[in-house]
Structures are given as C-alpha cells and as structure tokens.
N, CA, C, O and the ligand as a Tripos MOL2 file, in Angstrom:
@<TRIPOS>MOLECULE
protein
  305   303    77     0     0
PROTEIN
NO_CHARGES

@<TRIPOS>ATOM
      1 N         -23.6450  -16.6210   25.9730 N.3       1 MET1
      2 CA        -24.1360  -15.9640   24.7620 C.3       1 MET1
      3 C         -22.9620  -15.4510   23.9470 C.2       1 MET1
      4 O         -22.2010  -14.5910   24.3910 O.2       1 MET1
      5 N         -22.8340  -15.9890   22.7640 N.am      2 SER2
      6 CA        -21.6920  -15.5940   21.9390 C.3       2 SER2
      7 C         -22.1050  -14.4930   20.9690 C.2       2 SER2
      8 O         -22.9480  -14.6760   20.0900 O.2       2 SER2
      9 N         -21.4910  -13.3820   21.1660 N.am      3 GLU3
     10 CA        -21.8150  -12.2140   20.3360 C.3       3 GLU3
     11 C         -20.8720  -12.1740   19.1320 C.2       3 GLU3
     12 O         -19.6540  -12.2830   19.2800 O.2       3 GLU3
     13 N         -21.4330  -12.0200   17.9740 N.am      4 THR4
     14 CA        -20.6040  -11.9680   16.7730 C.3       4 THR4
     15 C         -20.2190  -10.5130   16.4750 C.2       4 THR4
     16 O         -21.0170   -9.7280   15.9630 O.2       4 THR4
     17 N         -19.0100  -10.1950   16.8020 N.am      5 LYS5
     18 CA        -18.5360   -8.8380   16.5120 C.3       5 LYS5
     19 C         -17.9400   -8.7850   15.1120 C.2       5 LYS5
     20 O         -17.3840   -9.7620   14.6100 O.2       5 LYS5
     21 N         -18.0680   -7.6550   14.5200 N.am      6 THR6
     22 CA        -17.5040   -7.5080   13.1830 C.3       6 THR6
     23 C         -16.6190   -6.2800   13.1220 C.2       6 THR6
     24 O         -16.8760   -5.2610   13.7640 O.2       6 THR6
     25 N         -15.5800   -6.4090   12.3350 N.am      7 LEU7
     26 CA        -14.6970   -5.2830   12.0570 C.3       7 LEU7
     27 C         -14.9350   -4.8400   10.6280 C.2       7 LEU7
     28 O         -15.5550   -5.5460    9.8320 O.2       7 LEU7
     29 N         -14.4300   -3.6570   10.3200 N.am      8 ARG8
     30 CA        -14.4950   -3.2130    8.9320 C.3       8 ARG8
     31 C         -13.0790   -3.0420    8.4040 C.2       8 ARG8
     32 O         -12.2170   -2.4520    9.0560 O.2       8 ARG8
     33 N         -12.8630   -3.5710    7.2120 N.am      9 CYS9
     34 CA        -11.5550   -3.4490    6.5730 C.3       9 CYS9
     35 C         -11.2230   -1.9710    6.3680 C.2       9 CYS9
     36 O         -12.0180   -1.2430    5.7730 O.2       9 CYS9
     37 N         -10.0670   -1.5170    6.8480 N.am     10 PRO10
     38 CA         -9.7060   -0.1050    6.6960 C.3      10 PRO10
     39 C          -9.4460    0.2850    5.2460 C.2      10 PRO10
     40 O          -9.4130    1.4720    4.9230 O.2      10 PRO10
     41 N          -9.2640   -0.6850    4.3820 N.am     11 ILE11
     42 CA         -8.9680   -0.3780    2.9820 C.3      11 ILE11
     43 C         -10.2510   -0.2840    2.1660 C.2      11 ILE11
     44 O         -10.4800    0.7280    1.5040 O.2      11 ILE11
     45 N         -11.0840   -1.3060    2.1970 N.am     12 CYS12
     46 CA        -12.2620   -1.3300    1.3310 C.3      12 CYS12
     47 C         -13.5640   -1.2580    2.1070 C.2      12 CYS12
     48 O         -14.6390   -1.2400    1.5080 O.2      12 CYS12
     49 N         -13.4840   -1.2170    3.4590 N.am     13 ARG13
     50 CA        -14.6630   -1.0490    4.3120 C.3      13 ARG13
     51 C         -15.5830   -2.2600    4.3150 C.2      13 ARG13
     52 O         -16.7200   -2.1770    4.7770 O.2      13 ARG13
     53 N         -15.1050   -3.3620    3.8110 N.am     14 LYS14
     54 CA        -15.9150   -4.5660    3.8980 C.3      14 LYS14
     55 C         -15.9260   -5.0740    5.3270 C.2      14 LYS14
     56 O         -14.9850   -4.8470    6.0870 O.2      14 LYS14
     57 N         -16.9940   -5.7610    5.6830 N.am     15 VAL15
     58 CA        -17.0710   -6.3510    7.0220 C.3      15 VAL15
     59 C         -16.0990   -7.5170    7.1020 C.2      15 VAL15
     60 O         -16.0670   -8.3770    6.2220 O.2      15 VAL15
     61 N         -15.3000   -7.5360    8.1800 N.am     16 VAL16
     62 CA        -14.3110   -8.5870    8.3610 C.3      16 VAL16
     63 C         -14.6810   -9.4030    9.5900 C.2      16 VAL16
     64 O         -14.8470   -8.8300   10.6670 O.2      16 VAL16
     65 N         -14.8140  -10.7040    9.4700 N.am     17 PRO17
     66 CA        -15.0570  -11.5440   10.6500 C.3      17 PRO17
     67 C         -13.8680  -11.4690   11.5960 C.2      17 PRO17
     68 O         -12.7190  -11.4890   11.1560 O.2      17 PRO17
     69 N         -14.1380  -11.3840   12.8890 N.am     18 THR18
     70 CA        -13.0390  -11.2250   13.8460 C.3      18 THR18
     71 C         -12.1470  -12.4490   13.8930 C.2      18 THR18
     72 O         -11.0230  -12.3660   14.3880 O.2      18 THR18
     73 N         -12.6140  -13.5790   13.3930 N.am     19 ASP19
     74 CA        -11.7550  -14.7750   13.3910 C.3      19 ASP19
     75 C         -11.0110  -14.9350   12.0720 C.2      19 ASP19
     76 O         -10.3840  -15.9640   11.8220 O.2      19 ASP19
     77 N         -11.0870  -13.9100   11.2340 N.am     20 SER20
     78 CA        -10.3560  -13.9640    9.9730 C.3      20 SER20
     79 C          -8.8590  -13.9160   10.2170 C.2      20 SER20
     80 O          -8.3910  -13.2680   11.1530 O.2      20 SER20
     81 N          -8.1130  -14.6090    9.3670 N.am     21 ALA21
     82 CA         -6.6580  -14.6410    9.5130 C.3      21 ALA21
     83 C          -6.0400  -13.3110    9.1430 C.2      21 ALA21
     84 O          -4.8870  -13.0440    9.4820 O.2      21 ALA21
     85 N          -6.7940  -12.4750    8.4500 N.am     22 GLU22
     86 CA         -6.2210  -11.2350    7.9380 C.3      22 GLU22
     87 C          -6.6770  -10.0100    8.7270 C.2      22 GLU22
     88 O          -6.4450   -8.8780    8.3040 O.2      22 GLU22
     89 N          -7.3290  -10.2320    9.8760 N.am     23 VAL23
     90 CA         -7.7910   -9.1140   10.7000 C.3      23 VAL23
     91 C          -6.6810   -8.0990   10.9040 C.2      23 VAL23
     92 O          -5.5650   -8.5230   11.2040 O.2      23 VAL23
     93 N          -6.8870   -6.8050   10.7670 N.am     24 PRO24
     94 CA         -8.2060   -6.1870   10.5490 C.3      24 PRO24
     95 C          -8.5720   -6.0170    9.0760 C.2      24 PRO24
     96 O          -9.4900   -5.2650    8.7490 O.2      24 PRO24
     97 N          -7.8700   -6.6990    8.2010 N.am     25 PHE25
     98 CA         -8.1710   -6.5490    6.7780 C.3      25 PHE25
     99 C          -9.0790   -7.6860    6.3280 C.2      25 PHE25
    100 O          -9.1310   -8.7400    6.9620 O.2      25 PHE25
    101 N          -9.7970   -7.4610    5.2220 N.am     26 CYS26
    102 CA        -10.7390   -8.4760    4.7600 C.3      26 CYS26
    103 C         -10.0060   -9.5570    3.9920 C.2      26 CYS26
    104 O         -10.5110  -10.6710    3.8620 O.2      26 CYS26
    105 N          -8.8330   -9.2510    3.4850 N.am     27 SER27
    106 CA         -8.1370  -10.2120    2.6340 C.3      27 SER27
    107 C          -6.6550   -9.8760    2.6080 C.2      27 SER27
    108 O          -6.2370   -8.7960    3.0260 O.2      27 SER27
    109 N          -5.8780  -10.8160    2.1140 N.am     28 GLU28
    110 CA         -4.4390  -10.5830    1.9980 C.3      28 GLU28
    111 C          -4.1630   -9.4090    1.0600 C.2      28 GLU28
    112 O          -3.1910   -8.6730    1.2330 O.2      28 GLU28
    113 N          -5.0360   -9.2490    0.0640 N.am     29 ARG29
    114 CA         -4.8540   -8.1690   -0.9020 C.3      29 ARG29
    115 C          -4.9170   -6.8060   -0.2060 C.2      29 ARG29
    116 O          -4.0680   -5.9440   -0.4380 O.2      29 ARG29
    117 N          -5.9290   -6.6170    0.6490 N.am     30 CYS30
    118 CA         -6.0640   -5.3410    1.3420 C.3      30 CYS30
    119 C          -4.9060   -5.1490    2.3240 C.2      30 CYS30
    120 O          -4.4400   -4.0250    2.5170 O.2      30 CYS30
    121 N          -4.4460   -6.2190    2.9350 N.am     31 ARG31
    122 CA         -3.2930   -6.1140    3.8320 C.3      31 ARG31
    123 C          -2.0710   -5.6290    3.0390 C.2      31 ARG31
    124 O          -1.3140   -4.7780    3.5060 O.2      31 ARG31
    125 N          -1.8970   -6.1710    1.8650 N.am     32 THR32
    126 CA         -0.7650   -5.7810    1.0310 C.3      32 THR32
    127 C          -0.8770   -4.3230    0.6070 C.2      32 THR32
    128 O           0.1160   -3.5960    0.5660 O.2      32 THR32
    129 N          -2.0990   -3.9080    0.2920 N.am     33 ILE33
    130 CA         -2.3020   -2.5060   -0.0890 C.3      33 ILE33
    131 C          -1.9050   -1.5980    1.0580 C.2      33 ILE33
    132 O          -1.2530   -0.5740    0.8530 O.2      33 ILE33
    133 N          -2.3020   -1.9770    2.2730 N.am     34 ASP34
    134 CA         -1.9900   -1.1520    3.4360 C.3      34 ASP34
    135 C          -0.4860   -1.1140    3.6760 C.2      34 ASP34
    136 O           0.0680   -0.0520    3.9590 O.2      34 ASP34
    137 N           0.1740   -2.2500    3.5680 N.am     35 LEU35
    138 CA          1.6270   -2.2880    3.7240 C.3      35 LEU35
    139 C           2.2920   -1.4040    2.6770 C.2      35 LEU35
    140 O           3.2380   -0.6730    2.9730 O.2      35 LEU35
    141 N           1.7840   -1.4810    1.4480 N.am     36 GLY36
    142 CA          2.3480   -0.6760    0.3750 C.3      36 GLY36
    143 C           2.2180    0.8070    0.6490 C.2      36 GLY36
    144 O           3.1020    1.5910    0.3050 O.2      36 GLY36
    145 N           1.1120    1.1890    1.2710 N.am     37 LYS37
    146 CA          0.9290    2.6030    1.5990 C.3      37 LYS37
    147 C           2.0170    3.0720    2.5490 C.2      37 LYS37
    148 O           2.5830    4.1520    2.3770 O.2      37 LYS37
    149 N           2.3030    2.2570    3.5460 N.am     38 TRP38
    150 CA          3.3400    2.6290    4.5040 C.3      38 TRP38
    151 C           4.7180    2.6150    3.8390 C.2      38 TRP38
    152 O           5.5330    3.5130    4.0500 O.2      38 TRP38
    153 N           4.9580    1.5900    3.0390 N.am     39 ALA39
    154 CA          6.2870    1.4370    2.4520 C.3      39 ALA39
    155 C           6.5930    2.5480    1.4690 C.2      39 ALA39
    156 O           7.7410    2.9780    1.3520 O.2      39 ALA39
    157 N           5.5810    3.0130    0.7630 N.am     40 SER40
    158 CA          5.8260    4.0410   -0.2420 C.3      40 SER40
    159 C           5.4960    5.4230    0.2910 C.2      40 SER40
    160 O           5.4950    6.3970   -0.4630 O.2      40 SER40
    161 N           5.2220    5.5160    1.5610 N.am     41 GLY41
    162 CA          4.7870    6.7800    2.1480 C.3      41 GLY41
    163 C           5.9130    7.5870    2.7450 C.2      41 GLY41
    164 O           7.0070    7.6830    2.1900 O.2      41 GLY41
    165 N           5.6150    8.1610    3.8890 N.am     42 ASP42
    166 CA          6.5110    9.1510    4.4790 C.3      42 ASP42
    167 C           7.8630    8.5770    4.8850 C.2      42 ASP42
    168 O           8.8270    9.3270    5.0420 O.2      42 ASP42
    169 N           7.9500    7.2620    5.0570 N.am     43 TYR43
    170 CA          9.2110    6.6900    5.5280 C.3      43 TYR43
    171 C          10.3590    7.0060    4.5750 C.2      43 TYR43
    172 O          11.5000    7.1730    5.0070 O.2      43 TYR43
    173 N          10.0600    7.0890    3.2790 N.am     44 LYS44
    174 CA         11.1090    7.3300    2.3000 C.3      44 LYS44
    175 C          11.3490    8.8170    2.0690 C.2      44 LYS44
    176 O          12.3450    9.2160    1.4650 O.2      44 LYS44
    177 N          10.4220    9.6230    2.5590 N.am     45 ILE45
    178 CA         10.4840   11.0600    2.2760 C.3      45 ILE45
    179 C          10.8010   11.8080    3.5600 C.2      45 ILE45
    180 O          10.1800   11.5640    4.5950 O.2      45 ILE45
    181 N          11.7610   12.7130    3.4970 N.am     46 SER46
    182 CA         12.1990   13.3920    4.7040 C.3      46 SER46
    183 C          11.1200   14.3350    5.2420 C.2      46 SER46
    184 O          10.9220   14.4200    6.4540 O.2      46 SER46
    185 N          10.4260   15.0370    4.3550 N.am     47 SER47
    186 CA          9.3810   15.9340    4.8190 C.3      47 SER47
    187 C           8.0150   15.3500    4.4750 C.2      47 SER47
    188 O           7.8010   14.8980    3.3490 O.2      47 SER47
    189 N           7.1050   15.3540    5.4180 N.am     48 PRO48
    190 CA          5.7920   14.7430    5.1780 C.3      48 PRO48
    191 C           4.9880   15.4860    4.1220 C.2      48 PRO48
    192 O           4.9370   16.7150    4.0980 O.2      48 PRO48
    193 N           4.3700   14.7110    3.2620 N.am     49 ILE49
    194 CA          3.5130   15.2820    2.2400 C.3      49 ILE49
    195 C           2.0920   14.8150    2.5060 C.2      49 ILE49
    196 O           1.8230   13.6140    2.5340 O.2      49 ILE49
    197 N           1.1890   15.7530    2.7010 N.am     50 LEU50
    198 CA         -0.1580   15.3950    3.1150 C.3      50 LEU50
    199 C          -1.0940   15.2320    1.9370 C.2      50 LEU50
    200 O          -2.1660   14.6440    2.0830 O.2      50 LEU50
    201 N          -0.7230   15.7290    0.7910 N.am     51 ASP51
    202 CA         -1.6010   15.6570   -0.3640 C.3      51 ASP51
    203 C          -1.4720   14.2880   -1.0350 C.2      51 ASP51
    204 O          -0.4070   13.9800   -1.5700 O.2      51 ASP51
    205 N          -2.5040   13.4670   -1.0250 N.am     52 PRO52
    206 CA         -2.4070   12.1220   -1.6310 C.3      52 PRO52
    207 C          -2.1030   12.1760   -3.1180 C.2      52 PRO52
    208 O          -1.4700   11.2620   -3.6460 O.2      52 PRO52
    209 N          -2.5290   13.2010   -3.7910 N.am     53 ASP53
    210 CA         -2.2120   13.3170   -5.2170 C.3      53 ASP53
    211 C          -0.7060   13.4750   -5.4040 C.2      53 ASP53
    212 O          -0.1290   12.8940   -6.3230 O.2      53 ASP53
    213 N          -0.0770   14.2490   -4.5450 N.am     54 LEU54
    214 CA          1.3700   14.4160   -4.6230 C.3      54 LEU54
    215 C           2.0760   13.0900   -4.3810 C.2      54 LEU54
    216 O           3.0560   12.7680   -5.0520 O.2      54 LEU54
    217 N           1.5690   12.3200   -3.4150 N.am     55 LEU55
    218 CA          2.1760   11.0160   -3.1430 C.3      55 LEU55
    219 C           2.0890   10.1180   -4.3640 C.2      55 LEU55
    220 O           3.0430    9.4120   -4.6900 O.2      55 LEU55
    221 N           0.9510   10.1440   -5.0380 N.am     56 GLU56
    222 CA          0.8150    9.3110   -6.2390 C.3      56 GLU56
    223 C           1.8090    9.7430   -7.3070 C.2      56 GLU56
    224 O           2.4090    8.9080   -7.9840 O.2      56 GLU56
    225 N           1.9760   11.0490   -7.4520 N.am     57 ASP57
    226 CA          2.9400   11.5370   -8.4360 C.3      57 ASP57
    227 C           4.3400   11.0430   -8.0960 C.2      57 ASP57
    228 O           5.0940   10.6520   -8.9860 O.2      57 ASP57
    229 N           4.6870   11.0590   -6.8240 N.am     58 LEU58
    230 CA          6.0010   10.5870   -6.4090 C.3      58 LEU58
    231 C           6.1720    9.1210   -6.7370 C.2      58 LEU58
    232 O           7.2370    8.7010   -7.1880 O.2      58 LEU58
    233 N           5.1250    8.3360   -6.5120 N.am     59 GLU59
    234 CA          5.2230    6.9080   -6.8140 C.3      59 GLU59
    235 C           5.4580    6.6960   -8.2980 C.2      59 GLU59
    236 O           6.2740    5.8610   -8.6890 O.2      59 GLU59
    237 N           4.7460    7.4470   -9.1260 N.am     60 HIS60
    238 CA          4.9390    7.3050  -10.5660 C.3      60 HIS60
    239 C           6.3610    7.7020  -10.9490 C.2      60 HIS60
    240 O           6.9880    7.0500  -11.7840 O.2      60 HIS60
    241 N           6.8620    8.7590  -10.3440 N.am     61 ALA61
    242 CA          8.2140    9.2140  -10.6530 C.3      61 ALA61
    243 C           9.2350    8.1450  -10.2920 C.2      61 ALA61
    244 O          10.1910    7.9120  -11.0320 O.2      61 ALA61
    245 N           9.0270    7.4940   -9.1450 N.am     62 GLN62
    246 CA          9.9570    6.4460   -8.7340 C.3      62 GLN62
    247 C           9.9180    5.2690   -9.7040 C.2      62 GLN62
    248 O          10.9470    4.6580   -9.9920 O.2      62 GLN62
    249 N           8.7230    4.9560  -10.2040 N.am     63 GLN63
    250 CA          8.6140    3.8370  -11.1390 C.3      63 GLN63
    251 C           9.3290    4.1530  -12.4480 C.2      63 GLN63
    252 O           9.8620    3.2580  -13.1050 O.2      63 GLN63
    253 N           9.3360    5.4260  -12.8220 N.am     64 GLN64
    254 CA          9.9640    5.7970  -14.0930 C.3      64 GLN64
    255 C          11.4830    5.8480  -13.9780 C.2      64 GLN64
    256 O          12.1830    5.9660  -14.9840 O.2      64 GLN64
    257 N          11.9880    5.7590  -12.7580 N.am     65 GLN65
    258 CA         13.4290    5.8530  -12.5820 C.3      65 GLN65
    259 C          14.1370    4.5090  -12.7250 C.2      65 GLN65
    260 O          15.3470    4.4260  -12.5140 O.2      65 GLN65
    261 N          13.4030    3.4600  -13.0780 N.am     66 HIS66
    262 CA         14.0630    2.1770  -13.2760 C.3      66 HIS66
    263 C          15.0680    2.2730  -14.4200 C.2      66 HIS66
    264 O          14.7240    2.7500  -15.5010 O.2      66 HIS66
    265 N          16.2890    1.8340  -14.2020 N.am     67 PRO67
    266 CA         17.3830    2.0690  -15.1710 C.3      67 PRO67
    267 C          17.3430    1.1160  -16.3550 C.2      67 PRO67
    268 O          18.2920    0.3640  -16.5770 O.2      67 PRO67
    269 N          16.2500    1.1390  -17.1220 N.am     68 THR68
    270 CA         16.1630    0.2680  -18.2910 C.3      68 THR68
    271 C          17.1020    0.7470  -19.3910 C.2      68 THR68
    272 O          17.6460   -0.0650  -20.1400 O.2      68 THR68
    273 N          17.2980    2.0640  -19.4940 N.am     69 ASP69
    274 CA         18.1890    2.6050  -20.5230 C.3      69 ASP69
    275 C          19.6250    2.1260  -20.3020 C.2      69 ASP69
    276 O          20.3640    1.8740  -21.2540 O.2      69 ASP69
    277 N          19.9990    2.0080  -19.0450 N.am     70 GLU70
    278 CA         21.3490    1.6020  -18.7160 C.3      70 GLU70
    279 C          21.6290    0.1930  -19.2430 C.2      70 GLU70
    280 O          22.7040   -0.0500  -19.7910 O.2      70 GLU70
    281 N          20.6780   -0.7420  -19.0860 N.am     71 THR71
    282 CA         20.8960   -2.1030  -19.5600 C.3      71 THR71
    283 C          21.0230   -2.1280  -21.0700 C.2      71 THR71
    284 O          21.7900   -2.9190  -21.6190 O.2      71 THR71
    285 N          20.2680   -1.2570  -21.7530 N.am     72 LYS72
    286 CA         20.3930   -1.1960  -23.2100 C.3      72 LYS72
    287 C          21.8110   -0.7840  -23.6090 C.2      72 LYS72
    288 O          22.4050   -1.3450  -24.5300 O.2      72 LYS72
    289 N          22.3290    0.1970  -22.8990 N.am     73 GLU73
    290 CA         23.6770    0.6710  -23.2270 C.3      73 GLU73
    291 C          24.6980   -0.4430  -23.0570 C.2      73 GLU73
    292 O          25.6280   -0.5740  -23.8530 O.2      73 GLU73
    293 N          24.5170   -1.2420  -22.0130 N.am     74 TRP74
    294 CA         25.4570   -2.3430  -21.7860 C.3      74 TRP74
    295 C          25.4400   -3.3280  -22.9360 C.2      74 TRP74
    296 O          26.4800   -3.8700  -23.3100 O.2      74 TRP74
    297 N          24.2510   -3.5660  -23.5070 N.am     75 LYS75
    298 CA         24.1610   -4.5170  -24.6040 C.3      75 LYS75
    299 C          24.8790   -3.9870  -25.8380 C.2      75 LYS75
    300 O          25.5200   -4.7440  -26.5660 O.2      75 LYS75
    301 N          24.7690   -2.6890  -26.0670 N.am     76 ASN76
    302 CA         25.4280   -2.0960  -27.2400 C.3      76 ASN76
    303 C          26.9440   -2.0160  -26.9730 C.2      76 ASN76
    304 O          27.6970   -1.5490  -27.8280 O.2      76 ASN76
    305 ZN        -10.5960   -5.0190    2.2720 Zn       77 ZN77
@<TRIPOS>BOND
     1     1     2 1
     2     2     3 1
     3     3     4 2
     4     3     5 am
     5     5     6 1
     6     6     7 1
     7     7     8 2
     8     7     9 am
     9     9    10 1
    10    10    11 1
    11    11    12 2
    12    11    13 am
    13    13    14 1
    14    14    15 1
    15    15    16 2
    16    15    17 am
    17    17    18 1
    18    18    19 1
    19    19    20 2
    20    19    21 am
    21    21    22 1
    22    22    23 1
    23    23    24 2
    24    23    25 am
    25    25    26 1
    26    26    27 1
    27    27    28 2
    28    27    29 am
    29    29    30 1
    30    30    31 1
    31    31    32 2
    32    31    33 am
    33    33    34 1
    34    34    35 1
    35    35    36 2
    36    35    37 am
    37    37    38 1
    38    38    39 1
    39    39    40 2
    40    39    41 am
    41    41    42 1
    42    42    43 1
    43    43    44 2
    44    43    45 am
    45    45    46 1
    46    46    47 1
    47    47    48 2
    48    47    49 am
    49    49    50 1
    50    50    51 1
    51    51    52 2
    52    51    53 am
    53    53    54 1
    54    54    55 1
    55    55    56 2
    56    55    57 am
    57    57    58 1
    58    58    59 1
    59    59    60 2
    60    59    61 am
    61    61    62 1
    62    62    63 1
    63    63    64 2
    64    63    65 am
    65    65    66 1
    66    66    67 1
    67    67    68 2
    68    67    69 am
    69    69    70 1
    70    70    71 1
    71    71    72 2
    72    71    73 am
    73    73    74 1
    74    74    75 1
    75    75    76 2
    76    75    77 am
    77    77    78 1
    78    78    79 1
    79    79    80 2
    80    79    81 am
    81    81    82 1
    82    82    83 1
    83    83    84 2
    84    83    85 am
    85    85    86 1
    86    86    87 1
    87    87    88 2
    88    87    89 am
    89    89    90 1
    90    90    91 1
    91    91    92 2
    92    91    93 am
    93    93    94 1
    94    94    95 1
    95    95    96 2
    96    95    97 am
    97    97    98 1
    98    98    99 1
    99    99   100 2
   100    99   101 am
   101   101   102 1
   102   102   103 1
   103   103   104 2
   104   103   105 am
   105   105   106 1
   106   106   107 1
   107   107   108 2
   108   107   109 am
   109   109   110 1
   110   110   111 1
   111   111   112 2
   112   111   113 am
   113   113   114 1
   114   114   115 1
   115   115   116 2
   116   115   117 am
   117   117   118 1
   118   118   119 1
   119   119   120 2
   120   119   121 am
   121   121   122 1
   122   122   123 1
   123   123   124 2
   124   123   125 am
   125   125   126 1
   126   126   127 1
   127   127   128 2
   128   127   129 am
   129   129   130 1
   130   130   131 1
   131   131   132 2
   132   131   133 am
   133   133   134 1
   134   134   135 1
   135   135   136 2
   136   135   137 am
   137   137   138 1
   138   138   139 1
   139   139   140 2
   140   139   141 am
   141   141   142 1
   142   142   143 1
   143   143   144 2
   144   143   145 am
   145   145   146 1
   146   146   147 1
   147   147   148 2
   148   147   149 am
   149   149   150 1
   150   150   151 1
   151   151   152 2
   152   151   153 am
   153   153   154 1
   154   154   155 1
   155   155   156 2
   156   155   157 am
   157   157   158 1
   158   158   159 1
   159   159   160 2
   160   159   161 am
   161   161   162 1
   162   162   163 1
   163   163   164 2
   164   163   165 am
   165   165   166 1
   166   166   167 1
   167   167   168 2
   168   167   169 am
   169   169   170 1
   170   170   171 1
   171   171   172 2
   172   171   173 am
   173   173   174 1
   174   174   175 1
   175   175   176 2
   176   175   177 am
   177   177   178 1
   178   178   179 1
   179   179   180 2
   180   179   181 am
   181   181   182 1
   182   182   183 1
   183   183   184 2
   184   183   185 am
   185   185   186 1
   186   186   187 1
   187   187   188 2
   188   187   189 am
   189   189   190 1
   190   190   191 1
   191   191   192 2
   192   191   193 am
   193   193   194 1
   194   194   195 1
   195   195   196 2
   196   195   197 am
   197   197   198 1
   198   198   199 1
   199   199   200 2
   200   199   201 am
   201   201   202 1
   202   202   203 1
   203   203   204 2
   204   203   205 am
   205   205   206 1
   206   206   207 1
   207   207   208 2
   208   207   209 am
   209   209   210 1
   210   210   211 1
   211   211   212 2
   212   211   213 am
   213   213   214 1
   214   214   215 1
   215   215   216 2
   216   215   217 am
   217   217   218 1
   218   218   219 1
   219   219   220 2
   220   219   221 am
   221   221   222 1
   222   222   223 1
   223   223   224 2
   224   223   225 am
   225   225   226 1
   226   226   227 1
   227   227   228 2
   228   227   229 am
   229   229   230 1
   230   230   231 1
   231   231   232 2
   232   231   233 am
   233   233   234 1
   234   234   235 1
   235   235   236 2
   236   235   237 am
   237   237   238 1
   238   238   239 1
   239   239   240 2
   240   239   241 am
   241   241   242 1
   242   242   243 1
   243   243   244 2
   244   243   245 am
   245   245   246 1
   246   246   247 1
   247   247   248 2
   248   247   249 am
   249   249   250 1
   250   250   251 1
   251   251   252 2
   252   251   253 am
   253   253   254 1
   254   254   255 1
   255   255   256 2
   256   255   257 am
   257   257   258 1
   258   258   259 1
   259   259   260 2
   260   259   261 am
   261   261   262 1
   262   262   263 1
   263   263   264 2
   264   263   265 am
   265   265   266 1
   266   266   267 1
   267   267   268 2
   268   267   269 am
   269   269   270 1
   270   270   271 1
   271   271   272 2
   272   271   273 am
   273   273   274 1
   274   274   275 1
   275   275   276 2
   276   275   277 am
   277   277   278 1
   278   278   279 1
   279   279   280 2
   280   279   281 am
   281   281   282 1
   282   282   283 1
   283   283   284 2
   284   283   285 am
   285   285   286 1
   286   286   287 1
   287   287   288 2
   288   287   289 am
   289   289   290 1
   290   290   291 1
   291   291   292 2
   292   291   293 am
   293   293   294 1
   294   294   295 1
   295   295   296 2
   296   295   297 am
   297   297   298 1
   298   298   299 1
   299   299   300 2
   300   299   301 am
   301   301   302 1
   302   302   303 1
   303   303   304 2
@<TRIPOS>SUBSTRUCTURE
     1 MET1         2 RESIDUE 1 A MET
     2 SER2         6 RESIDUE 1 A SER
     3 GLU3        10 RESIDUE 1 A GLU
     4 THR4        14 RESIDUE 1 A THR
     5 LYS5        18 RESIDUE 1 A LYS
     6 THR6        22 RESIDUE 1 A THR
     7 LEU7        26 RESIDUE 1 A LEU
     8 ARG8        30 RESIDUE 1 A ARG
     9 CYS9        34 RESIDUE 1 A CYS
    10 PRO10       38 RESIDUE 1 A PRO
    11 ILE11       42 RESIDUE 1 A ILE
    12 CYS12       46 RESIDUE 1 A CYS
    13 ARG13       50 RESIDUE 1 A ARG
    14 LYS14       54 RESIDUE 1 A LYS
    15 VAL15       58 RESIDUE 1 A VAL
    16 VAL16       62 RESIDUE 1 A VAL
    17 PRO17       66 RESIDUE 1 A PRO
    18 THR18       70 RESIDUE 1 A THR
    19 ASP19       74 RESIDUE 1 A ASP
    20 SER20       78 RESIDUE 1 A SER
    21 ALA21       82 RESIDUE 1 A ALA
    22 GLU22       86 RESIDUE 1 A GLU
    23 VAL23       90 RESIDUE 1 A VAL
    24 PRO24       94 RESIDUE 1 A PRO
    25 PHE25       98 RESIDUE 1 A PHE
    26 CYS26      102 RESIDUE 1 A CYS
    27 SER27      106 RESIDUE 1 A SER
    28 GLU28      110 RESIDUE 1 A GLU
    29 ARG29      114 RESIDUE 1 A ARG
    30 CYS30      118 RESIDUE 1 A CYS
    31 ARG31      122 RESIDUE 1 A ARG
    32 THR32      126 RESIDUE 1 A THR
    33 ILE33      130 RESIDUE 1 A ILE
    34 ASP34      134 RESIDUE 1 A ASP
    35 LEU35      138 RESIDUE 1 A LEU
    36 GLY36      142 RESIDUE 1 A GLY
    37 LYS37      146 RESIDUE 1 A LYS
    38 TRP38      150 RESIDUE 1 A TRP
    39 ALA39      154 RESIDUE 1 A ALA
    40 SER40      158 RESIDUE 1 A SER
    41 GLY41      162 RESIDUE 1 A GLY
    42 ASP42      166 RESIDUE 1 A ASP
    43 TYR43      170 RESIDUE 1 A TYR
    44 LYS44      174 RESIDUE 1 A LYS
    45 ILE45      178 RESIDUE 1 A ILE
    46 SER46      182 RESIDUE 1 A SER
    47 SER47      186 RESIDUE 1 A SER
    48 PRO48      190 RESIDUE 1 A PRO
    49 ILE49      194 RESIDUE 1 A ILE
    50 LEU50      198 RESIDUE 1 A LEU
    51 ASP51      202 RESIDUE 1 A ASP
    52 PRO52      206 RESIDUE 1 A PRO
    53 ASP53      210 RESIDUE 1 A ASP
    54 LEU54      214 RESIDUE 1 A LEU
    55 LEU55      218 RESIDUE 1 A LEU
    56 GLU56      222 RESIDUE 1 A GLU
    57 ASP57      226 RESIDUE 1 A ASP
    58 LEU58      230 RESIDUE 1 A LEU
    59 GLU59      234 RESIDUE 1 A GLU
    60 HIS60      238 RESIDUE 1 A HIS
    61 ALA61      242 RESIDUE 1 A ALA
    62 GLN62      246 RESIDUE 1 A GLN
    63 GLN63      250 RESIDUE 1 A GLN
    64 GLN64      254 RESIDUE 1 A GLN
    65 GLN65      258 RESIDUE 1 A GLN
    66 HIS66      262 RESIDUE 1 A HIS
    67 PRO67      266 RESIDUE 1 A PRO
    68 THR68      270 RESIDUE 1 A THR
    69 ASP69      274 RESIDUE 1 A ASP
    70 GLU70      278 RESIDUE 1 A GLU
    71 THR71      282 RESIDUE 1 A THR
    72 LYS72      286 RESIDUE 1 A LYS
    73 GLU73      290 RESIDUE 1 A GLU
    74 TRP74      294 RESIDUE 1 A TRP
    75 LYS75      298 RESIDUE 1 A LYS
    76 ASN76      302 RESIDUE 1 A ASN
    77 ZN77       305 GROUP 0 **** ****
C-alpha cells in the first residue's frame, strides 16, 4: 500500500509532493526566497535582530549603498 505523503512549502505553505525536485519547497522560486532569507539575515550582522521589519530596513539600506555616484564621478 503506497501512502501519498505531502509536505508543505515553508515559504508559501503550498502542498509539495514528496517526489518533487525542490523538496521541501514547492518551487525553485520558494527555494531561492528561503536562501535569500539566510543570505541577507543574521550571517552578515554581528548581533541578531529579531524584528523582521528591522531586517527589511537593513536590506533596503544595503541596496541604497550601491556606488552609482562613484561611477558618475569617474565619467566626469
Ligand atoms: Zn512555495
């Protein structure tokens, strides 16, 4: 008797077939989201921040630090 077990994607809570290539995620997209959470999370920050809103603010701050102004100066 073959029992069909199902997992739930930790990102979007969709049911994931256990024979899916992306287990435990429902899709490559959700896997990437999860990886991104780890990559942009506490690993880069010395002290853990538990407030998700603060983490989002940090991500935005990091995105704004791209040195686009510097390349402009080089052109001038
Ligand atoms: Zn998902």
